[in-house]
N, CA and C atoms as a LAMMPS dump frame, in Angstrom:
ITEM: TIMESTEP
0
ITEM: NUMBER OF ATOMS
600
ITEM: BOX BOUNDS ff ff ff
-5.0000000000000000e+02 5.0000000000000000e+02
-5.0000000000000000e+02 5.0000000000000000e+02
-5.0000000000000000e+02 5.0000000000000000e+02
ITEM: ATOMS id mol type element x y z
1 1 1 N 21.715 -240.435 52.544
2 1 2 C 21.769 -239.297 53.464
3 1 3 C 20.455 -239.196 54.239
4 2 1 N 20.564 -239.076 55.554
5 2 2 C 19.402 -238.874 56.395
6 2 3 C 19.362 -237.418 56.848
7 3 1 N 18.198 -236.821 56.818
8 3 2 C 18.007 -235.467 57.312
9 3 3 C 17.365 -235.542 58.688
10 4 1 N 18.068 -235.042 59.698
11 4 2 C 17.578 -235.063 61.071
12 4 3 C 17.34 -233.619 61.498
13 5 1 N 16.084 -233.276 61.703
14 5 2 C 15.686 -231.889 61.965
15 5 3 C 15.119 -231.757 63.372
16 6 1 N 15.538 -230.735 64.078
17 6 2 C 14.93 -230.387 65.357
18 6 3 C 14.117 -229.117 65.164
19 7 1 N 12.907 -229.09 65.688
20 7 2 C 12.073 -227.898 65.556
21 7 3 C 12.264 -226.974 66.753
22 8 1 N 12.204 -225.671 66.477
23 8 2 C 12.377 -224.69 67.535
24 8 3 C 12.348 -223.288 66.968
25 9 1 N 12.661 -222.328 67.808
26 9 2 C 12.726 -220.924 67.4
27 9 3 C 14.146 -220.404 67.567
28 10 1 N 14.678 -219.691 66.575
29 10 2 C 16.018 -219.123 66.712
30 10 3 C 16.03 -217.95 67.68
31 11 1 N 17.192 -217.68 68.262
32 11 2 C 17.327 -216.544 69.174
33 11 3 C 17.543 -216.978 70.607
34 12 1 N 18.405 -216.266 71.331
35 12 2 C 18.745 -216.645 72.703
36 12 3 C 17.564 -216.63 73.66
37 13 1 N 16.562 -215.8 73.395
38 13 2 C 15.413 -215.716 74.306
39 13 3 C 14.571 -216.998 74.295
40 14 1 N 14.721 -217.796 73.236
41 14 2 C 13.957 -219.035 73.126
42 14 3 C 14.785 -220.28 73.44
43 15 1 N 16.082 -220.11 73.651
44 15 2 C 17.015 -221.24 73.694
45 15 3 C 16.608 -222.349 74.654
46 16 1 N 16.158 -221.996 75.846
47 16 2 C 15.87 -223.021 76.856
48 16 3 C 14.388 -223.055 77.233
49 17 1 N 13.544 -222.819 76.234
50 17 2 C 12.101 -222.939 76.429
51 17 3 C 11.659 -224.344 76.025
52 18 1 N 10.519 -224.822 76.549
53 18 2 C 10.047 -226.152 76.16
54 18 3 C 9.888 -226.326 74.648
55 19 1 N 9.492 -225.256 73.962
56 19 2 C 9.242 -225.339 72.521
57 19 3 C 10.533 -225.604 71.736
58 20 1 N 11.684 -225.435 72.381
59 20 2 C 12.959 -225.644 71.696
60 20 3 C 13.598 -226.988 72.028
61 21 1 N 12.802 -227.918 72.535
62 21 2 C 13.342 -229.243 72.84
63 21 3 C 13.976 -229.892 71.611
64 22 1 N 13.388 -229.646 70.445
65 22 2 C 13.946 -230.206 69.211
66 22 3 C 15.318 -229.651 68.894
67 23 1 N 15.479 -228.336 69.048
68 23 2 C 16.791 -227.714 68.845
69 23 3 C 17.819 -228.293 69.822
70 24 1 N 17.401 -228.438 71.089
71 24 2 C 18.313 -228.946 72.113
72 24 3 C 18.725 -230.387 71.806
73 25 1 N 17.794 -231.163 71.243
74 25 2 C 18.117 -232.54 70.866
75 25 3 C 19.142 -232.57 69.731
76 26 1 N 18.992 -231.682 68.768
77 26 2 C 19.968 -231.611 67.672
78 26 3 C 21.333 -231.207 68.216
79 27 1 N 21.346 -230.255 69.144
80 27 2 C 22.618 -229.852 69.757
81 27 3 C 23.268 -231.027 70.492
82 28 1 N 22.457 -231.864 71.122
83 28 2 C 23.001 -233.02 71.841
84 28 3 C 23.595 -234.04 70.853
85 29 1 N 22.898 -234.276 69.745
86 29 2 C 23.437 -235.177 68.716
87 29 3 C 24.745 -234.613 68.164
88 30 1 N 24.763 -233.293 67.927
89 30 2 C 25.972 -232.65 67.402
90 30 3 C 27.136 -232.804 68.375
91 31 1 N 26.848 -232.677 69.666
92 31 2 C 27.894 -232.823 70.676
93 31 3 C 28.47 -234.237 70.654
94 32 1 N 27.586 -235.227 70.516
95 32 2 C 28.027 -236.624 70.441
96 32 3 C 28.918 -236.837 69.215
97 33 1 N 28.574 -236.163 68.124
98 33 2 C 29.325 -236.302 66.867
99 33 3 C 30.502 -235.33 66.776
100 34 1 N 30.638 -234.458 67.783
101 34 2 C 31.719 -233.469 67.823
102 34 3 C 31.697 -232.534 66.617
103 35 1 N 30.51 -232.007 66.312
104 35 2 C 30.365 -231.028 65.229
105 35 3 C 29.575 -229.828 65.749
106 36 1 N 29.664 -228.73 65.012
107 36 2 C 28.908 -227.521 65.334
108 36 3 C 27.821 -227.331 64.286
109 37 1 N 26.594 -227.09 64.746
110 37 2 C 25.482 -226.834 63.824
111 37 3 C 25.518 -225.351 63.488
112 38 1 N 26.312 -225.017 62.473
113 38 2 C 26.587 -223.596 62.215
114 38 3 C 26.589 -223.221 60.732
115 39 1 N 26.489 -224.194 59.837
116 39 2 C 26.463 -223.888 58.405
117 39 3 C 25.057 -223.497 57.992
118 40 1 N 24.943 -222.452 57.171
119 40 2 C 23.621 -222.002 56.741
120 40 3 C 23.294 -222.575 55.363
121 41 1 N 22.195 -223.327 55.319
122 41 2 C 21.686 -223.838 54.041
123 41 3 C 20.22 -224.204 54.243
124 42 1 N 19.444 -224.077 53.18
125 42 2 C 18.035 -224.433 53.27
126 42 3 C 17.284 -223.706 54.378
127 43 1 N 17.643 -222.453 54.637
128 43 2 C 16.996 -221.648 55.684
129 43 3 C 17.127 -222.298 57.049
130 44 1 N 18.294 -222.918 57.286
131 44 2 C 18.533 -223.588 58.568
132 44 3 C 20.011 -223.524 58.909
133 45 1 N 20.317 -223.721 60.19
134 45 2 C 21.683 -223.972 60.617
135 45 3 C 21.891 -225.47 60.541
136 46 1 N 22.97 -225.906 59.916
137 46 2 C 23.154 -227.324 59.664
138 46 3 C 24.569 -227.794 59.995
139 47 1 N 24.707 -229.103 60.073
140 47 2 C 26.019 -229.736 60.221
141 47 3 C 25.945 -231.098 59.551
142 48 1 N 26.914 -231.389 58.723
143 48 2 C 26.985 -232.706 58.074
144 48 3 C 27.923 -233.577 58.897
145 49 1 N 27.498 -234.8 59.191
146 49 2 C 28.317 -235.664 60.04
147 49 3 C 27.924 -237.113 59.821
148 50 1 N 28.508 -237.996 60.616
149 50 2 C 28.136 -239.407 60.604
150 50 3 C 27.561 -239.753 61.975
151 51 1 N 26.464 -240.497 61.972
152 51 2 C 25.853 -240.957 63.211
153 51 3 C 25.513 -242.425 63.032
154 52 1 N 26.005 -243.246 63.929
155 52 2 C 25.764 -244.698 63.859
156 52 3 C 26.13 -245.247 62.482
157 53 1 N 27.202 -244.693 61.905
158 53 2 C 27.689 -245.186 60.625
159 53 3 C 26.962 -244.649 59.406
160 54 1 N 25.999 -243.749 59.6
161 54 2 C 25.218 -243.192 58.497
162 54 3 C 25.58 -241.729 58.259
163 55 1 N 25.574 -241.327 56.99
164 55 2 C 25.745 -239.916 56.663
165 55 3 C 24.454 -239.194 57.017
166 56 1 N 24.56 -238.146 57.809
167 56 2 C 23.374 -237.4 58.209
168 56 3 C 23.627 -235.898 58.091
169 57 1 N 22.553 -235.163 57.898
170 57 2 C 22.603 -233.706 57.961
171 57 3 C 21.72 -233.3 59.138
172 58 1 N 22.323 -232.672 60.14
173 58 2 C 21.575 -232.14 61.279
174 58 3 C 21.104 -230.74 60.922
175 59 1 N 19.886 -230.408 61.292
176 59 2 C 19.363 -229.088 60.917
177 59 3 C 18.48 -228.485 61.995
178 60 1 N 18.628 -227.167 62.16
179 60 2 C 17.776 -226.376 63.046
180 60 3 C 17.233 -225.207 62.199
181 61 1 N 15.971 -225.32 61.735
182 61 2 C 15.392 -224.269 60.889
183 61 3 C 15.459 -222.886 61.538
184 62 1 N 15.743 -221.895 60.713
185 62 2 C 15.779 -220.501 61.188
186 62 3 C 14.517 -219.742 60.796
187 63 1 N 13.499 -220.461 60.374
188 63 2 C 12.269 -219.843 59.875
189 63 3 C 11.288 -219.498 60.986
190 64 1 N 11.621 -219.836 62.233
191 64 2 C 10.703 -219.805 63.369
192 64 3 C 9.72 -220.97 63.23
193 65 1 N 9.242 -221.42 64.361
194 65 2 C 8.491 -222.664 64.463
195 65 3 C 7.373 -222.799 63.441
196 66 1 N 6.551 -221.753 63.303
197 66 2 C 5.346 -221.865 62.482
198 66 3 C 5.617 -222.046 61.001
199 67 1 N 6.839 -221.793 60.555
200 67 2 C 7.198 -221.957 59.146
201 67 3 C 8.284 -223.018 58.967
202 68 1 N 8.393 -223.932 59.922
203 68 2 C 9.437 -224.955 59.881
204 68 3 C 9.445 -225.748 58.579
205 69 1 N 8.27 -225.984 58.035
206 69 2 C 8.174 -226.786 56.814
207 69 3 C 8.917 -226.189 55.635
208 70 1 N 9.013 -224.861 55.576
209 70 2 C 9.721 -224.227 54.461
210 70 3 C 11.18 -224.653 54.437
211 71 1 N 11.779 -224.731 55.61
212 71 2 C 13.171 -225.153 55.709
213 71 3 C 13.315 -226.645 55.427
214 72 1 N 12.439 -227.457 56.033
215 72 2 C 12.507 -228.907 55.831
216 72 3 C 12.345 -229.242 54.351
217 73 1 N 11.378 -228.611 53.705
218 73 2 C 11.161 -228.853 52.284
219 73 3 C 12.353 -228.445 51.434
220 74 1 N 12.938 -227.286 51.749
221 74 2 C 14.095 -226.806 50.99
222 74 3 C 15.287 -227.754 51.14
223 75 1 N 15.515 -228.226 52.351
224 75 2 C 16.643 -229.138 52.588
225 75 3 C 16.418 -230.485 51.898
226 76 1 N 15.193 -230.99 51.93
227 76 2 C 14.908 -232.26 51.276
228 76 3 C 15.079 -232.144 49.759
229 77 1 N 14.665 -231.008 49.206
230 77 2 C 14.849 -230.784 47.768
231 77 3 C 16.339 -230.718 47.423
232 78 1 N 17.097 -230.021 48.248
233 78 2 C 18.53 -229.87 47.997
234 78 3 C 19.251 -231.213 48.088
235 79 1 N 18.857 -232.016 49.075
236 79 2 C 19.499 -233.319 49.264
237 79 3 C 18.926 -234.39 48.335
238 80 1 N 17.798 -234.063 47.694
239 80 2 C 17.106 -234.999 46.8
240 80 3 C 16.75 -236.297 47.527
241 81 1 N 16.085 -236.138 48.675
242 81 2 C 15.662 -237.293 49.466
243 81 3 C 14.155 -237.259 49.674
244 82 1 N 13.591 -238.412 49.998
245 82 2 C 12.17 -238.519 50.279
246 82 3 C 11.908 -238.557 51.773
247 83 1 N 10.635 -238.641 52.138
248 83 2 C 10.263 -238.597 53.547
249 83 3 C 10.794 -239.797 54.334
250 84 1 N 11.113 -240.892 53.623
251 84 2 C 11.649 -242.066 54.32
252 84 3 C 13.033 -241.804 54.908
253 85 1 N 13.665 -240.713 54.496
254 85 2 C 14.994 -240.352 55.003
255 85 3 C 14.959 -239.149 55.939
256 86 1 N 13.765 -238.827 56.433
257 86 2 C 13.586 -237.668 57.315
258 86 3 C 13.236 -238.12 58.733
259 87 1 N 13.896 -237.515 59.714
260 87 2 C 13.561 -237.712 61.128
261 87 3 C 13.424 -236.323 61.745
262 88 1 N 12.295 -236.058 62.393
263 88 2 C 12.053 -234.747 63.001
264 88 3 C 11.854 -234.909 64.506
265 89 1 N 12.563 -234.106 65.279
266 89 2 C 12.441 -234.125 66.741
267 89 3 C 11.757 -232.838 67.188
268 90 1 N 10.781 -232.97 68.089
269 90 2 C 10.076 -231.772 68.553
270 90 3 C 9.422 -232.017 69.905
271 91 1 N 8.967 -230.935 70.525
272 91 2 C 8.346 -230.962 71.852
273 91 3 C 6.913 -231.445 71.772
274 92 1 N 6.487 -232.15 72.818
275 92 2 C 5.118 -232.673 72.885
276 92 3 C 4.511 -232.383 74.25
277 93 1 N 3.485 -231.537 74.273
278 93 2 C 2.802 -231.174 75.518
279 93 3 C 2.096 -232.366 76.162
280 94 1 N 1.62 -233.295 75.359
281 94 2 C 0.808 -234.388 75.884
282 94 3 C 1.607 -235.466 76.609
283 95 1 N 2.927 -235.431 76.521
284 95 2 C 3.753 -236.417 77.217
285 95 3 C 4.456 -235.75 78.392
286 96 1 N 4.603 -236.457 79.51
287 96 2 C 5.269 -235.881 80.68
288 96 3 C 6.713 -235.495 80.366
289 97 1 N 7.178 -234.462 81.016
290 97 2 C 8.577 -234.072 80.897
291 97 3 C 9.455 -235.255 81.294
292 98 1 N 10.44 -235.549 80.468
293 98 2 C 11.324 -236.667 80.768
294 98 3 C 10.99 -237.936 80.004
295 99 1 N 10.008 -237.868 79.085
296 99 2 C 9.647 -239.03 78.275
297 99 3 C 9.742 -238.672 76.799
298 100 1 N 9.773 -239.709 75.971
299 100 2 C 9.708 -239.465 74.528
300 100 3 C 8.996 -240.632 73.868
301 101 1 N 8.568 -240.409 72.661
302 101 2 C 7.867 -241.445 71.899
303 101 3 C 8.14 -241.247 70.413
304 102 1 N 8.359 -242.341 69.713
305 102 2 C 8.545 -242.298 68.271
306 102 3 C 7.232 -242.608 67.577
307 103 1 N 7.012 -241.988 66.441
308 103 2 C 5.816 -242.276 65.649
309 103 3 C 6.168 -242.122 64.17
310 104 1 N 5.588 -242.995 63.342
311 104 2 C 5.864 -242.944 61.907
312 104 3 C 4.945 -241.994 61.173
313 105 1 N 3.865 -241.598 61.842
314 105 2 C 2.91 -240.682 61.22
315 105 3 C 2.018 -240.119 62.325
316 106 1 N 1.198 -239.158 61.985
317 106 2 C 0.278 -238.632 62.987
318 106 3 C -0.147 -237.21 62.663
319 107 1 N -1.192 -236.775 63.338
320 107 2 C -1.684 -235.415 63.135
321 107 3 C -0.785 -234.428 63.876
322 108 1 N -0.983 -233.162 63.59
323 108 2 C -0.169 -232.121 64.219
324 108 3 C -0.489 -231.981 65.703
325 109 1 N -1.695 -232.35 66.11
326 109 2 C -2.096 -232.265 67.516
327 109 3 C -1.88 -230.862 68.084
328 110 1 N -2.158 -229.853 67.261
329 110 2 C -2.039 -228.47 67.71
330 110 3 C -0.641 -227.885 67.62
331 111 1 N 0.329 -228.678 67.148
332 111 2 C 1.715 -228.2 67.063
333 111 3 C 1.931 -227.536 65.705
334 112 1 N 2.146 -226.209 65.723
335 112 2 C 2.234 -225.466 64.464
336 112 3 C 3.451 -225.829 63.62
337 113 1 N 4.541 -226.218 64.267
338 113 2 C 5.718 -226.639 63.514
339 113 3 C 5.441 -227.917 62.741
340 114 1 N 4.78 -228.858 63.399
341 114 2 C 4.417 -230.12 62.76
342 114 3 C 3.422 -229.873 61.627
343 115 1 N 2.463 -228.987 61.884
344 115 2 C 1.474 -228.634 60.864
345 115 3 C 2.159 -228.065 59.624
346 116 1 N 3.168 -227.232 59.843
347 116 2 C 3.902 -226.631 58.731
348 116 3 C 4.674 -227.687 57.938
349 117 1 N 5.337 -228.603 58.646
350 117 2 C 6.103 -229.645 57.964
351 117 3 C 5.18 -230.524 57.116
352 118 1 N 4.085 -230.984 57.712
353 118 2 C 3.157 -231.838 56.976
354 118 3 C 2.538 -231.092 55.802
355 119 1 N 2.264 -229.801 56.001
356 119 2 C 1.678 -229.009 54.929
357 119 3 C 2.597 -228.88 53.727
358 120 1 N 3.867 -228.621 53.979
359 120 2 C 4.832 -228.468 52.889
360 120 3 C 5.116 -229.814 52.217
361 121 1 N 5.216 -230.869 53.012
362 121 2 C 5.532 -232.187 52.445
363 121 3 C 4.312 -232.829 51.789
364 122 1 N 3.119 -232.361 52.155
365 122 2 C 1.91 -232.93 51.587
366 122 3 C 1.553 -234.287 52.158
367 123 1 N 2.103 -234.618 53.314
368 123 2 C 1.814 -235.896 53.961
369 123 3 C 2.128 -235.81 55.449
370 124 1 N 1.424 -236.646 56.224
371 124 2 C 1.724 -236.764 57.654
372 124 3 C 2.555 -238.007 57.929
373 125 1 N 2.941 -238.714 56.88
374 125 2 C 3.701 -239.955 57.021
375 125 3 C 5.199 -239.682 57.028
376 126 1 N 5.695 -239.204 58.155
377 126 2 C 7.138 -238.994 58.328
378 126 3 C 7.469 -239.263 59.79
379 127 1 N 8.698 -239.712 60.01
380 127 2 C 9.096 -240.168 61.335
381 127 3 C 9.347 -239.001 62.274
382 128 1 N 8.742 -239.091 63.436
383 128 2 C 8.938 -238.032 64.431
384 128 3 C 9.344 -238.63 65.77
385 129 1 N 10.231 -237.903 66.449
386 129 2 C 10.618 -238.222 67.824
387 129 3 C 10.011 -237.123 68.683
388 130 1 N 8.969 -237.479 69.434
389 130 2 C 8.21 -236.495 70.219
390 130 3 C 8.764 -236.468 71.642
391 131 1 N 9.311 -235.338 72.017
392 131 2 C 9.967 -235.174 73.315
393 131 3 C 8.985 -234.541 74.296
394 132 1 N 8.64 -235.285 75.326
395 132 2 C 7.667 -234.794 76.29
396 132 3 C 8.174 -233.583 77.063
397 133 1 N 7.357 -232.542 77.088
398 133 2 C 7.689 -231.366 77.911
399 133 3 C 6.609 -231.133 78.966
400 134 1 N 5.563 -231.958 78.935
401 134 2 C 4.533 -231.888 79.962
402 134 3 C 3.783 -230.569 79.991
403 135 1 N 2.958 -230.446 81.009
404 135 2 C 2.22 -229.204 81.245
405 135 3 C 2.487 -228.795 82.68
406 136 1 N 2.626 -227.512 82.952
407 136 2 C 2.963 -227.077 84.31
408 136 3 C 1.809 -227.305 85.278
409 137 1 N 2.101 -227.732 86.508
410 137 2 C 1.032 -227.852 87.501
411 137 3 C 0.46 -226.47 87.809
412 138 1 N -0.815 -226.424 88.111
413 138 2 C -1.476 -225.136 88.338
414 138 3 C -0.836 -224.354 89.469
415 139 1 N -0.332 -225.066 90.494
416 139 2 C 0.238 -224.356 91.633
417 139 3 C 1.585 -223.709 91.318
418 140 1 N 2.134 -224.026 90.142
419 140 2 C 3.431 -223.435 89.801
420 140 3 C 3.297 -221.957 89.45
421 141 1 N 2.065 -221.537 89.16
422 141 2 C 1.871 -220.149 88.787
423 141 3 C 2.113 -219.896 87.311
424 142 1 N 2.477 -220.958 86.563
425 142 2 C 2.695 -220.815 85.119
426 142 3 C 1.451 -221.344 84.427
427 143 1 N 0.585 -220.453 84.051
428 143 2 C -0.723 -220.842 83.523
429 143 3 C -0.616 -221.164 82.038
430 144 1 N -1.213 -222.282 81.649
431 144 2 C -1.231 -222.669 80.24
432 144 3 C -2.402 -221.986 79.553
433 145 1 N -2.103 -221.21 78.549
434 145 2 C -3.141 -220.548 77.759
435 145 3 C -2.903 -220.852 76.285
436 146 1 N -3.918 -220.652 75.5
437 146 2 C -3.808 -220.774 74.047
438 146 3 C -3.062 -222.035 73.638
439 147 1 N -3.517 -223.161 74.163
440 147 2 C -2.905 -224.428 73.787
441 147 3 C -1.51 -224.617 74.332
442 148 1 N -1.175 -223.902 75.37
443 148 2 C 0.137 -224.081 75.975
444 148 3 C 1.189 -223.108 75.486
445 149 1 N 0.787 -222.126 74.682
446 149 2 C 1.763 -221.222 74.075
447 149 3 C 2.597 -220.473 75.116
448 150 1 N 1.939 -219.968 76.172
449 150 2 C 2.687 -219.223 77.19
450 150 3 C 3.751 -220.102 77.841
451 151 1 N 3.352 -221.301 78.219
452 151 2 C 4.275 -222.234 78.853
453 151 3 C 5.408 -222.624 77.911
454 152 1 N 5.075 -222.895 76.67
455 152 2 C 6.067 -223.365 75.706
456 152 3 C 7.151 -222.332 75.422
457 153 1 N 6.809 -221.061 75.575
458 153 2 C 7.766 -219.993 75.253
459 153 3 C 8.372 -219.347 76.5
460 154 1 N 8.165 -219.981 77.658
461 154 2 C 8.738 -219.497 78.908
462 154 3 C 9.982 -220.316 79.24
463 155 1 N 11.113 -219.673 79.543
464 155 2 C 12.329 -220.43 79.873
465 155 3 C 12.083 -221.454 80.975
466 156 1 N 12.664 -222.61 80.813
467 156 2 C 12.475 -223.692 81.781
468 156 3 C 13.288 -223.434 83.036
469 157 1 N 12.81 -223.998 84.14
470 157 2 C 13.515 -223.865 85.413
471 157 3 C 14.639 -224.879 85.479
472 158 1 N 15.51 -224.675 86.45
473 158 2 C 16.708 -225.512 86.585
474 158 3 C 16.361 -226.99 86.692
475 159 1 N 15.389 -227.328 87.52
476 159 2 C 15.018 -228.73 87.692
477 159 3 C 14.398 -229.306 86.427
478 160 1 N 13.608 -228.5 85.743
479 160 2 C 13.001 -228.949 84.49
480 160 3 C 14.075 -229.217 83.439
481 161 1 N 15.068 -228.347 83.37
482 161 2 C 16.166 -228.535 82.425
483 161 3 C 16.963 -229.795 82.753
484 162 1 N 17.123 -230.081 84.038
485 162 2 C 17.846 -231.288 84.444
486 162 3 C 17.089 -232.535 83.999
487 163 1 N 15.766 -232.504 84.12
488 163 2 C 14.951 -233.631 83.673
489 163 3 C 15.002 -233.767 82.161
490 164 1 N 14.906 -232.638 81.464
491 164 2 C 14.978 -232.653 80.001
492 164 3 C 16.335 -233.161 79.528
493 165 1 N 17.379 -232.801 80.254
494 165 2 C 18.732 -233.202 79.88
495 165 3 C 18.839 -234.725 79.732
496 166 1 N 18.176 -235.439 80.636
497 166 2 C 18.221 -236.9 80.591
498 166 3 C 17.51 -237.442 79.352
499 167 1 N 16.387 -236.842 78.984
500 167 2 C 15.643 -237.339 77.837
501 167 3 C 16.335 -236.969 76.526
502 168 1 N 17.155 -235.929 76.532
503 168 2 C 17.91 -235.596 75.329
504 168 3 C 18.903 -236.713 74.993
505 169 1 N 19.481 -237.315 76.024
506 169 2 C 20.35 -238.47 75.787
507 169 3 C 19.543 -239.633 75.21
508 170 1 N 18.321 -239.804 75.703
509 170 2 C 17.438 -240.835 75.151
510 170 3 C 17.12 -240.549 73.686
511 171 1 N 16.933 -239.279 73.36
512 171 2 C 16.615 -238.898 71.986
513 171 3 C 17.75 -239.287 71.049
514 172 1 N 18.978 -239.07 71.486
515 172 2 C 20.143 -239.461 70.673
516 172 3 C 20.125 -240.968 70.451
517 173 1 N 19.906 -241.72 71.517
518 173 2 C 19.887 -243.184 71.407
519 173 3 C 18.726 -243.656 70.531
520 174 1 N 17.603 -242.965 70.599
521 174 2 C 16.452 -243.337 69.775
522 174 3 C 16.754 -243.147 68.295
523 175 1 N 17.385 -242.027 67.951
524 175 2 C 17.74 -241.78 66.55
525 175 3 C 18.771 -242.811 66.086
526 176 1 N 19.737 -243.101 66.933
527 176 2 C 20.728 -244.127 66.587
528 176 3 C 20.052 -245.477 66.37
529 177 1 N 19.07 -245.789 67.202
530 177 2 C 18.351 -247.061 67.065
531 177 3 C 17.59 -247.119 65.742
532 178 1 N 16.983 -246.006 65.342
533 178 2 C 16.292 -245.957 64.047
534 178 3 C 17.273 -246.261 62.925
535 179 1 N 18.453 -245.671 63.003
536 179 2 C 19.446 -245.832 61.943
537 179 3 C 20.038 -247.232 61.9
538 180 1 N 20.212 -247.853 63.058
539 180 2 C 20.887 -249.148 63.107
540 180 3 C 19.948 -250.344 63.137
541 181 1 N 18.772 -250.184 63.771
542 181 2 C 17.863 -251.324 63.955
543 181 3 C 16.586 -251.22 63.133
544 182 1 N 16.298 -250.021 62.641
545 182 2 C 15.054 -249.814 61.92
546 182 3 C 14.002 -249.176 62.807
547 183 1 N 12.987 -248.616 62.171
548 183 2 C 11.965 -247.863 62.891
549 183 3 C 11.176 -248.747 63.851
550 184 1 N 10.767 -249.931 63.393
551 184 2 C 9.945 -250.803 64.231
552 184 3 C 10.641 -251.193 65.521
553 185 1 N 11.891 -251.614 65.417
554 185 2 C 12.649 -252.016 66.603
555 185 3 C 12.868 -250.834 67.537
556 186 1 N 13.14 -249.661 66.956
557 186 2 C 13.354 -248.461 67.774
558 186 3 C 12.078 -248.081 68.517
559 187 1 N 10.937 -248.18 67.855
560 187 2 C 9.667 -247.857 68.505
561 187 3 C 9.382 -248.835 69.642
562 188 1 N 9.653 -250.113 69.416
563 188 2 C 9.444 -251.103 70.47
564 188 3 C 10.314 -250.824 71.692
565 189 1 N 11.523 -250.357 71.432
566 189 2 C 12.472 -250.107 72.519
567 189 3 C 12.137 -248.858 73.316
568 190 1 N 11.78 -247.799 72.622
569 190 2 C 11.635 -246.506 73.302
570 190 3 C 10.199 -246.13 73.652
571 191 1 N 9.222 -246.594 72.917
572 191 2 C 7.852 -246.178 73.209
573 191 3 C 7.32 -246.766 74.503
574 192 1 N 7.833 -247.901 74.92
575 192 2 C 7.346 -248.498 76.165
576 192 3 C 7.8 -247.712 77.388
577 193 1 N 8.741 -246.766 77.188
578 193 2 C 9.237 -245.975 78.311
579 193 3 C 8.306 -244.814 78.641
580 194 1 N 7.313 -244.577 77.782
581 194 2 C 6.359 -243.497 78.04
582 194 3 C 5.452 -243.892 79.188
583 195 1 N 5.195 -242.957 80.071
584 195 2 C 4.287 -243.174 81.204
585 195 3 C 2.923 -243.635 80.668
586 196 1 N 2.477 -244.845 81.052
587 196 2 C 1.216 -245.352 80.506
588 196 3 C 0.017 -244.5 80.875
589 197 1 N 0.138 -243.654 81.895
590 197 2 C -0.972 -242.78 82.288
591 197 3 C -1.041 -241.537 81.429
592 198 1 N 0.017 -241.313 80.62
593 198 2 C 0.016 -240.11 79.766
594 198 3 C -0.859 -240.363 78.55
595 199 1 N -1.234 -239.27 77.895
596 199 2 C -2.091 -239.373 76.73
597 199 3 C -1.287 -239.916 75.563
598 200 1 N -1.751 -240.924 74.89
599 200 2 C -1.007 -241.538 73.777
600 200 3 C -1.433 -240.914 72.464
């Protein structure tokens, strides 16, 4: 069993904010699998399904972003799986909107959801799919403060959502590639699509 978790905040006011890219990615995977992420377990909304021939549990923690690890830890304990069976999708300010990158480990880089997951698991060695949400240009009038918190919690504009929509399809394919080809092959395939001028 693989646990595939998207990080985000519950509630309609957060649904289409950059910080909920992980939730949106889980919803896209669920749509591909024709399931609803609606069962409550491990402090998350979940759906059990098959993806690329593998049994998976899709999850969207209901703990709010900063306590995401509590849900991830509870689900891993319930499923009796280790970190090698965990895939987490979340938003990344350092990558341009419309890009994604896979990583097998890494620091939180200021992301409180990631910090919570690593804190509960006691390790930073877990697979993450980082979905670029970029930073707003200064002329947009959306000022980034406190590490991007204002921007991350502001609903995205129509054009931004259209760009994100394309990368959500990439996120599904990236997770499928991990399941079918392995992490190394998936990283080789998808990481080269990141804008080389972006911060790695």
